[in-house]
N, C-alpha and C positions, 0 to 999 in steps of 0.2 A: 437498460436504464442506469446511468451513472450519477445522476443528481440526487443528493440527499437534502431534502427540504427541511427547513427550520421554520416553525410557525410563530415562535415568540422570540423577540430580541433578547440578547444577553451574551455573556461570555461562555464559550463552549470549549470543552477539551475534546479534540479530535485525535483518535488513536488509529493507526493502521499497522497491519502486518502483511507484508508481501513475501511470497515465496518465489524466488528467482532462480533460474538455472542458466548457465552458460555452457553450451555443448562443446565448444572448441577449447583449446588450451589457452593459458595465459589469464591475466586479470584485466578487467575493464571497469568502467565507471557507469553507474546508473544514477540518474537524478530524479528525485521525487519531490513534489510540492503540492500545495493546496491551491485550488482555484475557488473563488467566491463569485457567484453570479457571472461566470464566464471570463473572469479576469484573475490573473495570478495574485495571490494574497502575499503581501510583503513579509519577508523574513521567514518563509516556511520552506525554502529550498534546502534539501539535504542531499549531498553527493555521497554515494556509497561506492566502495570498491568491491566488486564481485569476483570470486575465484572461479576459474574455468575448469574444464575437464569433466563436466557432468555433475559437479558438486552442487547441492541445493544450498542457496544462500537465503537467510532470513533478514529482511529489511524492516525495521520497526521504528516508530516515532510516536511521541505524544506531544501535541502542540495546542496552544490556546489561541482561539480566534474570536473576534468580536463580530457577532452576526445580528442583523436586523430582522424585523418581521418579514417572513416569506422569502428570506435569502436561501440560497442553496450552495452547497459545497461539493467539490469533486476532488478526487485524488488523481493527479497526473504524474506520469513518469516518462522519461526518455532514456534510451540506451545508445551507446556509441557503436555497438556491434550487433549485427542482425542475428547472431547466434545466441543472443541473450534475451530471455523472455520470461513472463510469468508462467508458473507451472503448478498444477494441482497434482495430488496423489490419489489413486484409487484405494478403496478399502482393501484390506489384506486379511486373508483367512489363515495363512501359514506364515511363520510358525504360530501356534496357538499361544495365547488367546487371540481371537480376531481383533483387528483394529479398524476404526472408521477411516474414511478418506480425509484428505487434507485439502482445504480450499486454497486457491492461488492467492486470494486476497480477502482480508477481513477489515472492516472499518467499524469503529464504535464512536458515538458522540454522546457526551454527557454534559448537560447544562450545569453551570455553577451557581445559578441564581436560586 
């Protein structure tokens, strides 16, 4: 399920954090944007440059969107290189202390009304 439903109209702050990895060498571009009710939401596209060679890249943004009753939003992204993808991390027990896993993506939405 990728749709985040909004029950009450208003201005919302949509924040996302994506963990991206590019397994091959070089740098590439990743585009991320918000869709509302299945259509791209104006002025939300952000293009990021990701570093290759197995380095984890964090892409984050905080955007304001005007939503109506029962609208839904989704975070979309596209990559120019098939070796670039979302990646999560497993929990780690060594070295101590143990650490929890990391999700590939998180999204939070806060109403401003």
